[in-house]
Phi, psi and omega in degrees: 000143180278153171271144186294328179295347182282338183248163180299149177305326183286350181288127174285164175310143177087002181236129359292163178295148178300336180278357184284145176249170178303138176300140175190161171095165177292139184208162180239146176213138178282124186226161176298321182202162178249119002278159185279171171246177179299329181291347171281000182233036178268158176280169178295321174302320180285324177293324183231068183296342180281336181294138180265113175268138178295145182307325179279000178242350183299322185299323183278331176293342175286343188257177181246127182279140174223170175229150175278333186240135183301319185297334180286318173303310176307309183303312181290322173301317186284333181285325185248122188302317184298338179267357188300331180267003181282157171259176182238113177268143178242142178195190183234120177284148181228162177308318179301335180289324179153215182233152187230158177205133176298129170233065188294138177244117178058035171082004177282190181268019183295138172213167183240141173238136171258118189280135170289152178307137174077357181282145182236113183273314194310326178296343178264007184230053188259359182270140178282112183302330181275345182262351187269000000 
């Protein structure tokens, strides 16, 4: 069982989900620039604190979205106007970053990571995913 102090204060009880496993593996993330900054790895709640999330969606809004496949990041960028100017960073997730859970949308490689307090992901995502 994880200790609550390990997670941000805005995580409600039950977040991250018990079924989440240690973060690991190669991943892609839509970011503002290469190299990315810590602000490129914020949850929806941190990016938009004024937004009211539905109770059944709050758990996922506390996490950070990633893809396992470059093509899925490209598809997401093309599909949603706010992401059209984003770059795609490639990196490797580690246990110290937090925990992960597949949260597939329409059969793609999407998954969510819930960051541990004090974890910095951006130093491990400095590769331009489209150039590699």
